[in-house]
Residue, then its C-alpha position, 0 to 999 in steps of 0.5 A: x979280154x977283148x978277144x974273149x968277149x968277141x968270141x962270146x958274141x960270135x958264139x951267141x950269134x952262131x945258129x949251127x948245131x941246133x938240131x944236134x942239141x934237140x936230138x940230144x935232148x929228145x933221145x931219152x924220151x924217144x928211147x923211153x917211148x920205144x921201150x914202153x911201146x915194146x913192153x906194152x905190146x908184150x903185156x897185150x900179147x900175154x893178156x890176150x893169150x892168158x885170157x883166151x886160155x882161162x876162157x877156154x878152161x872155164x868153158x871146158x870145166x862148165x861143160x864137164x860139170x853139166x854131165x853127171x858122168x864127168x862132173x867130178x873131173x871139171x878141174x882136170x878138164x879145165x886145167x888141160x884146156x888151159x895148158x893146151x892154149x898157152x904158147x907165149x906165156x907157157x913158161x912163166x904162167x902159173x897153174x890155173x885156180x879152178x873153183x865153183x862159183x855162184x852165178x846170177x842168184x844160183x849157188x855153185x852153178x858156174x866154174x871160175x878160172x883165174x891165172x897169172x903170168x909174171x916176167x921181168x921186162x927190160x924197160x919197165x923192169x929197169x924203171x920199177x925194179x919189179x917184174x910185170x904181172x898179168x891177171x886173167x879171170x873167166x867164169x862159165x855157167x853150167x846151170x841157169x841162175x835164179x831170180x829171187x824176190x823174197x817177201x821177208x827181207x831184213x835190210x840191216x847190212x851187218x846185224x847178227x840175227x837180222x832175222x831171228x825166229x824163236x820159240x815154237x812159232x809157225x811161219x808160213x810165208x812160202x815166198x822166201x826169207x832174205x837177210x842183207x846182213x853179211x854176218x856169219x849168223x845173218x839168219x838164225x833160229x832159237x827154239x823149235x819153230x815150224x817154217x815153210x819159207x820156200x827159200x832162205x837167202x843171206x849175204x852172210x851165213x844161215x843157221x844150219x837148222x834150215x838144212x836139217x829141218x826144212x825142205x827150203x832152198x838155202x843160199x848163203x853168202x850171196x851177192x846182189x841182195x838189195x833193199x828194194x824200197x831204199x829210195x821210197x818215202x811214206x805217203x802223207x795224203x791230206x786226209x791222213x793229216x787229220x788228228x784222230x783217236x781210236x775208240x769203240x762204239x757200243x752197238x744197238x741191242x737186237x732181239x731175235x726169235x722163231x716166229x710162227x704165224x697163222x693168218x685166217x680169212x673169214x667172210x660175212x655179208x650185209x645189205x644196206x646203203x652204207x656200212x653204218x646202216x647195213x644189216x646182216x644178210x643171208x647171201x646165197x653164194x658165200x665165200x668159204x673161210x681160209x688160212x695161211x701159216x708160216x714159220x720163220x726162224x731166227x728173225x729180228x723182232x721189235x725190242x721188248x718182244x717176249x715168248x707168247x702169242x699175239x693176235x691182231x684182227x682187221x676188217x675190210x668192206x667190199x660192195x659186191x652187188x646192188x644199188x642204194x639201200x639194196x647194196x650187198x656188202x662182203x666183209x672180210x675179217x683177217x685174224x693174225x696169230x703170231x707166236x714167238x719162241x726162243x726169244x733172245x736179245x743180243x746186246x752186242x759187243x763194241x765196234x770200232x770203225x777207223x778212218x785214215x788220219x794221224x793217231x798220236x800215242x798208238x792204238x790199243x785195239x779193244x773191240x772188233x775193228x774195221x779199218x777203212x781204206x787209206x793211210x794211217x799215220x801212227x805218231x809214236x806209241x804202239x799199234x797193239x792188237x790183243x784179245x779175241x777181237x776181229x781186226x779187218x782192213x782192205x787197202x790200208x797202209x800204216x806209217x810208223x813215225x817217232x818210234x811207233x811199233x806194232x804188237x800182235x798177240x793174244x788170240x787176235x783174228x786179223x785180216x789186213x790187205x795192203x793199199x793198192x796203187x789206185x787208192x793212193x792215186x785217188x789220195x793225191x799220190x803221183x802215179x809213179x810213186x803209187x806204183x812203187x808203194x802199192x802193196x805196202x802194208x806197214x812202212x816205217x819212216x826212215x827218220x823214225x827212231x826204232x820202236x822202244x818195244x820192238x815189233x812183235x807177232x807172237x802169242x797164238x795169233x791167227x793172222x793174215x797179212x797181205x802186203x809188205x811190212x817195211x822196217x828199215x830201222x827196227x826189227x821184228x820178232x816171231x815167237x810163242x806159237x804165232x801162226x802167220x799165213x800170208x799170201x804176200x807178206x814181205x817184212x823188210 
């Protein structure tokens, strides 16, 4: 035991052989690193060659598509160019997949080429038990893309019929329809409407009706369609926080008539110290009588005026010569005969002049109504416009809260223009926000529940809506015989 214990002590103190142990421990890492480096170099070489091959193939295919004489041979041209640029991976690369693809808002305006190369490498194959696969993709455009700023946008991302146009509606937007929905029926038509939209876009599918019944550009399954207002909040200026109610005011009756007026001037002469003691005088050079007549049609006249003639007379005295009791006076008599005909009293119709504020429970337009410039908060209820009324408003915005909605129907004549940045700034909105909100006509608060009755433009409305209608929670229906003409209408 003593000898063994002594041997262990000597072994513990002995420092020779340390390097051998370190090398023995490090050899696996060294071999592994070397193997990984070799395999990585192979992957990089494959990727570089394969990427160059698909790049050249895409360019060749796009070049072929750009010429009508060779456009049908783009797959063959791309495949030839792909094969011609392979060396290292030629034996284990797949045949390229060549197809048309959308680019920058265009449809089928580019050639996309993809390919893979797969081979088992010693080190990575030993570790994973699988072959390594390299993928390369290239896309080359032969037509420039298009940028669309649609003015009717449905922002729901998966709704069927996100935009639905029905009945015999007449929709003239001329600045594009777009649906962000990826549904196969993102935009659909029910009935036989008349539509002139300019272009129709969707992240999903579009009703084939557009292809056969319009000249509009139709692009479906597009990428990159976005909600342009998702970061905005509706404004709430101080004046818009004042509680108000809608009402119509009876006008003052107005009478008009055709007026024929004859004014006659006659002259007589007197002598005396003053008008009170003057006597008639035979003046040697009297002024002749004269008259003036005029006819005025459809003139406003005093209330209570009736057809007939009204005569009034007035006189004026002028001293034309002499002094004291020998003064000579010229007296002019003015006789006015006014004849009224076609007298008419217009009792008028009620008028409504609205001011910015908060209107709870909605508004039911019941008379010709003018909306003053500003922001109108609709706290629940419906802005309902029906009947033969004229509704106008310049530089206005309607904010829908707590389930508020809009309903335009009947024979309404409407001309509403959205608020501008300068008007928002004047009401305390920051310049940055005002620029983004400019042009917004209807803004549904995101915290609002969808309107129970929905939003509608129908009947036989003659409507001019200049601005954006943004409804992130609700839909809108065009139906009946609605004829909507808009210089800049956006419904989102």
